[in-house]
Structure formats: structure tokens, C-alpha cells
N, C-alpha and C positions, 0 to 999 in steps of 0.2 A: 605032547599036546594032544588033547582029544577034542572031537567035534560033536556037536549036537544040532539037531534040526531046529529046535525051538528053545529059546531062552526067555523065560518070563522074569522080568525085573520090574517090580512095582515102584512107583515114585516114592512111596513111604520108606523104602529101604535106605539105609544110611550110605551104602556103597552100591555101585553099579558098573557096567562095562564101559569101556572106552568106545565111542562111536567113530566109525570111519565111513565117510560119505563120498560118493562119486555119482555123476549122472549115468554112468554105465559100468564098464568092466575095468577101466584103466586103474582105478584106485586100488584094485587088488594087487597090483605090482608094489604099491606102497605098503599095503597091509602085510604082504609077504615079508618085506624087510622088517617091519615093526614087530611082527610076531616072532621072527627069528631072533631079534635082539632082546625082546621082552616077552618071552613065552608065558610068564607067570600071570599076566593080566587076562581079564575077560574082554572080548571084543564083539561088537556088532558091526557088520558091514552092510550098508544099505545102498543099492544101486537103483537110481530112478530111471530104469531102462525104458519105461513106457514113454518117457518124454525126452529121451536122448536123441540126438546129441544136443548139448547146451551151447556149443560153440557158435552156431549161427544166430542164436536168439538174442533179443535185446537185453540191455542191462536190467530193465524193470522185470522182464520175464524171468531171467536167471535169478534175480534177487527173490522174487516171489516163490519160485520153485524151491530154491535152496533154503529159505526160511521155513517153509512148510516141512521140509525134510528134517531140518534141525529141531523143530518143535516135536517131530515124531521121536527123535532120539531122546529128547528130554522126557517124554512120556514113558520111555522104556527104562528110565532111571539113570541115564548117562549124565555125568557131570562135566565130561570133557568130550568134545566132538572135533575131529580133524577133517577138514574139507580136503580130501585127497583128490582134488579136481582143480586144475589150473583155471578153468573158466569160472567156476564158482568162487574160487579164491580171488580172482581178478575183478569180478563183477558184483559180488555180493558180500564178501567177508567184512569189509570195513563198515558197511552200513549196519550189518547185523551186530558187530561188536560195539559200535558207538551208539546206535539208535534203539536196537531191539533188546539186547541183553539187559541193559539197566532196568528195563520195564518188565520183561517177562521172566528173567532168570538171572538176577545179578550175581548169584553165587556160582553160576556155571560159566564155562569157557568154551569158545570156538576158535580153533586155530586153522591156518591154511598151509599151503605148500610153497608159496612164493617167497615169503620172508626167509625161512630157513635156507633156501637155496641161494638167494641173493646175498646172504650174509657170508657165504663160503666161496662163491664163484670167483671173486677177485683174487683169492689165494691160489687159484689153480692155473691162472694165465701168466705166461712169461712175457708175451708181446703186449699185453694190456688191451687186447682186442678179442671180444667174446661174441660168438654167434648164438642166437636163440631161435630154436625151432618150435613152433606151436600151432595151435588152431587159429582160425581167423579171429575168433573172439578174444583169445589171449593176446595175440599180436596187436590188434586194434586198441585194446585197453591200455597199451603202453606201460603196463604194470612192471614188467621187468626192466624197462628202461629207467623208470622212475626209482624203483627200489635199489637197483644196482648203483645208480648215481649217488644215493644216500650213503652207501657204505664204501663205495670205491669211485669217487668222482673222477679219477684219472682214467678209468677203464672206458673204452669205447664199446658200445653195444650195437650189433647189427642183427636185425630180425628177418625171418622168412616164414611166412604162413604156408602150411602144408595141408590144404583142405582135403586132399585125396587120401592121406595116410590112414586116418582113423577108419573110414569105410573099408579100405582094403584090409586092414587088420581085423576088423570085426566080422568081415565076410570070408575070413580065412583065405584071402587072396594074396597075402603078403610074401609068399614064397614064389610067386610067379614072375615071369619076365615082364608082364605088364606093370607089376608093382615096382620092379627095378627101374623102369622108365621114369615113373613119377618120383621115386626116391632120388635117383641121380639128378633129375631135373631140378628139384628143390635145392639140393646141395650145391649144384653148380651156380644156381642163382645166389645162394648165400655167399659162397666163396668169391664170386665176382664182385661183391660189395667191398671186400678187402681181402687180398690174398694172405695177409699177415694174421688172420684169425687163427688162433692156436687152441682155442677151447670152445666146444660146442655144447650148449645145454639143451637137453631134451625136455622142453617145457610142456610136455604132455605125457601123462602117465601110461598112455598106450605105447609110446615109442620104444620102451625097453625091449619089446618083442622083436623089433627090427634093428636093434643096436648094432649087431654084427654087420648087417648090410650097410648101415649108415657109415660105419667105420671103413668098410671096404671101398666106398665111393669117395672118401675123404683122403687127403694126404696122410701118410703114416705118422707124421709128427703131431697131428691134431688130436687132442684129447676129447673124448665124448663122455659127457657126464649125465648120468641118470639121477632122478630125484629121490628114489626110494630110500637108499641108504642114508642120505643126508637128512631127510625128514625123520627117519627113525632115530638117528643120533640126536637130533634136535629135540625130539620128544623125550628122550631119556634125560637130557639136560633140563628141559622145562619141568618135568616132574620132580627132579632133584631140587630145583629152585622154588617149587611151589608145593610144599608138603600139604597145604590146606586142600589142594586138588588131588594130590596123589593118594591121600588117605581115603578119598571117596571112590577110588577105582578098585573094584573087586578083583580078587586074585584066585581064580580056580582053573585057569588055563583053558577056558572055553571060548569058542569062536562060533558066532551065529551069522548066517547070511540071509539077506532079505532083498527082494526085488519088487518093483511095481509092475513087472511084465511077466512073461512066461518063465516059470521056474525050470522047466526042461531046457529051454534055451540058455538060461543063466547058468545052470549047472554044467552044461556042455562047454560054453564059452568061458565061463569063470574059471574052470579047472585049468584052462590054458594059461590064463593070466596069473592065477595063484600058484600054479606049479604043482598042485595036488588036488584030489577030488573035493568038490564042494557040494553041499545040499542046501538048497535055499527054500525060503518060505515066501509066499506071495503076500504083499501088502497093498491094500486099496486106499489111496489117498484122496478118493473122490475127485479124480482127474477131470 
């Protein structure tokens, strides 16, 4: 796969890249898995870093920001956009799918990361007790509780908000003893809810960077599940089932990176999340 700084896709083109969106860097862990599984497609990654984090913001604000970014993807020729952001998926996806797409782009699709994960999580637990770790916004939305109950009504779900984890990760402090304190504290809180929890879902795309630490602070028989691989496999299945969308996805193996904030910061931080060098372009959304 090769990389380029600028990809120009005009709306008049019949095919265009797959858009992958996050408020910041975390979605790069999802993009990493997607490009490894489907390297033939073109991708645009867009991080709204200037307005991150989305977690503490209201539903209305997250919806407004997310819709604005989705419309940006559409202007670049994307027919399919993946919200690789749990907060955006929890607070904005359904409204965009039901209220906005029919009016602004009925032929395009926007997908999230919550449903693919909740469709699978029940298959991974033996005790029927699942822990969910996420931002305040994701936990308060109750999205995982609601969606898991749809697919696995017998599974009990226990949530723990981890507000300190994302700042620690984005400030490169996650290898410190201070980070260990907050990670261990949140995990103790979760396991106190029910000691029989045997599967823990990382419901934030930042958390794979500290997955080994999370595993170290949990009992050895607890399975820790990241979203990237699940979302990537789900996307393969979706494109197989929807050839009318798949044929609109261009295939040149290109990946472009865009941010609403500093490109220097994005390139440095993004390379950590993506696992390889990235070069981004600045986008002004008239913030």
C-alpha cells in the first residue's frame, strides 16, 4: 500500500474513497485493521482534532460536529463513511442515518462501530457477564447496554467510564506509573460490579494502545476485546452484501489523512496510533 498527502476526489466521480472519521486519533486503530484486511480500497481518514474530545460534549454538539464532518466526506466523493468513534456512533449516528441521509444523500451510507461490536460480543463470553470500558459520553449514552440487549438479552452488561485514559494516551503519559494508577483504579471499579465478568470490551478506539496494561490489571481468565478487527470484518461483510455501495468504492490502495488541527501534531501522534508514518493535510471547517 502506498500513501499520498493529498487525494482529490470530485463529487462527479462515479467512485471514491471510503471515509473513516474520528474526533481525534483513536479511529486510526480501526483504520489500521481495515487497511490490513482490505488494502485494495482507497481511504480518507479525517480527525476533528481541533474540537476533540467529543466525549464530554452534549448530544446536540456531537451530532452537529459529526454531521459537518460527514458532509465533508461526501464532498470528497465518499459514498461510504465509517464513524470510527464511539462517541459519534453513540450520539450522532442514528440521527444522521434516519433524518439527514434521506434528505442530503440518500444514495450514501454512514456506519458506526457500536453495532458490529455488539453483534459479536455475546459470542465471546462464557459467564454471560460483559464489562464495557469507555468515555463518559459513551457510557452515559447507554448505547452498549441497549444494543447488546437486542442481540443477547441474556447477557449482563456492566459499564465503567474512564475519563482519564484518553488524556493520558494523547499526552504520551500512558507508560507512566501515574497512568497505571488510573488504569488499575478503573478496572477495580469494573470488576467490583461483578467478579464473574469474563469479557471486557474496549469501547474507545484509543484503548488498544494500553491493552497490554489493561490485561495485566485484570484476572488472567478475562478476555479483553478491541474493536478494530471486529469492525474491519464487519465492513468486509457489509460490502459483500451491498454491491451497490461496494462498486462506488475506488480501489487504488491510497490512504489520505486530514485534520482540523495542527498537521505536525497529527503526524507525530497519528503515527503512534496507526503504527506507521502518516502525513496529513489541514482542513478548515469554519470552526
